[in-house]
C-alpha positions as CSV (number, residue, x, y, z in Angstrom):
1,M,24.7,-136.9,123.6
2,N,27.4,-134.2,123.1
3,K,28.6,-131.5,125.5
4,S,26.0,-128.9,124.5
5,E,23.2,-131.4,124.9
6,L,24.5,-132.3,128.3
7,I,24.6,-128.6,129.3
8,D,21.0,-128.2,128.1
9,A,20.0,-131.2,130.2
10,I,21.8,-129.9,133.3
11,A,20.3,-126.5,132.9
12,T,16.8,-127.9,132.5
13,E,17.0,-130.4,135.4
14,C,18.6,-128.0,137.9
15,D,16.5,-125.0,136.8
16,I,19.6,-122.8,136.1
17,S,20.8,-120.9,133.1
18,K,22.8,-122.6,130.3
19,A,25.7,-120.3,131.0
20,C,25.8,-121.4,134.7
21,A,25.4,-125.1,133.7
22,Q,28.3,-124.7,131.2
23,R,30.6,-123.1,133.9
24,A,29.7,-126.0,136.3
25,L,30.5,-128.7,133.7
26,D,33.7,-127.0,132.6
27,S,34.8,-126.7,136.3
28,V,34.1,-130.4,136.9
29,M,36.1,-131.4,133.8
30,D,39.0,-129.0,134.6
31,N,39.3,-130.3,138.2
32,I,39.2,-133.9,137.1
33,S,42.0,-133.1,134.5
34,K,44.1,-131.3,137.2
35,A,43.8,-134.2,139.6
36,L,44.8,-136.7,136.9
37,K,47.7,-134.5,135.9
38,K,48.9,-134.7,139.6
39,G,48.6,-138.5,139.5
40,E,45.6,-138.6,141.7
41,E,42.5,-140.7,141.3
42,V,39.0,-139.1,141.1
43,T,36.3,-141.4,142.5
44,L,32.6,-140.5,142.1
45,V,31.0,-143.1,144.3
46,G,28.6,-145.3,142.3
47,F,29.5,-143.6,139.0
48,G,33.1,-144.6,138.6
49,T,36.8,-143.7,139.0
50,F,39.1,-141.7,136.7
51,Y,42.8,-142.7,137.0
52,V,46.1,-142.5,135.1
53,A,47.7,-145.7,133.8
54,E,51.2,-146.2,132.4
55,R,51.3,-147.6,128.9
56,A,54.7,-149.3,128.3
57,A,56.8,-148.6,125.2
58,R,56.2,-151.0,122.4
59,T,57.0,-151.7,118.8
60,G,54.3,-151.0,116.2
61,R,54.1,-151.1,112.4
62,N,53.6,-148.4,109.9
63,P,50.6,-149.7,107.9
64,Q,51.7,-148.0,104.6
65,T,55.3,-149.3,104.6
66,N,55.1,-152.2,107.1
67,E,58.2,-150.7,108.7
68,A,58.7,-151.2,112.5
69,I,58.4,-148.1,114.6
70,E,59.0,-147.5,118.3
71,I,56.0,-146.2,120.2
72,P,57.2,-144.4,123.4
73,A,55.8,-145.1,126.9
74,A,53.0,-142.8,127.9
75,N,50.6,-142.0,130.8
76,V,47.0,-142.3,129.7
77,P,43.7,-141.4,131.4
78,K,41.4,-144.3,132.1
79,F,37.9,-144.8,133.6
80,R,36.6,-147.7,135.6
81,A,32.7,-147.7,135.9
82,G,31.1,-148.1,139.3
83,K,28.4,-150.6,140.2
84,I,25.5,-148.1,140.0
85,L,26.6,-147.0,136.5
86,K,27.1,-150.7,135.4
87,D,23.7,-151.6,136.7
88,A,22.1,-148.6,134.9
89,V,23.2,-149.7,131.5
90,K,22.4,-153.4,131.8
C-alpha cells in the first residue's frame, strides 16, 4: 500500500473527501517528524513508538575500490511495534 492508496482507504472508511484525508495524513506525518526532530518519542498505544536513536561513527568499505571510509555518527528515526500491531500480523 502506498500513500495514495492509504489516503483512499482513510477517505472511504471515515466518509470524508480525499483532500481532507490527505491533509489529515500529512498533518500526522509532519507532527511525528517535528517531535522526532526535537528528540521526543511519539507513542501510539497499541500501534507502536517512533523514536530517535544515535548511530555511532564507524568504518566502512567502498565496494568498488575496497578502500576504507569513515561513516560519521548520525541520529536515525526508528520504530518499535506495539503489542496490538505485532499480534495483528502474526
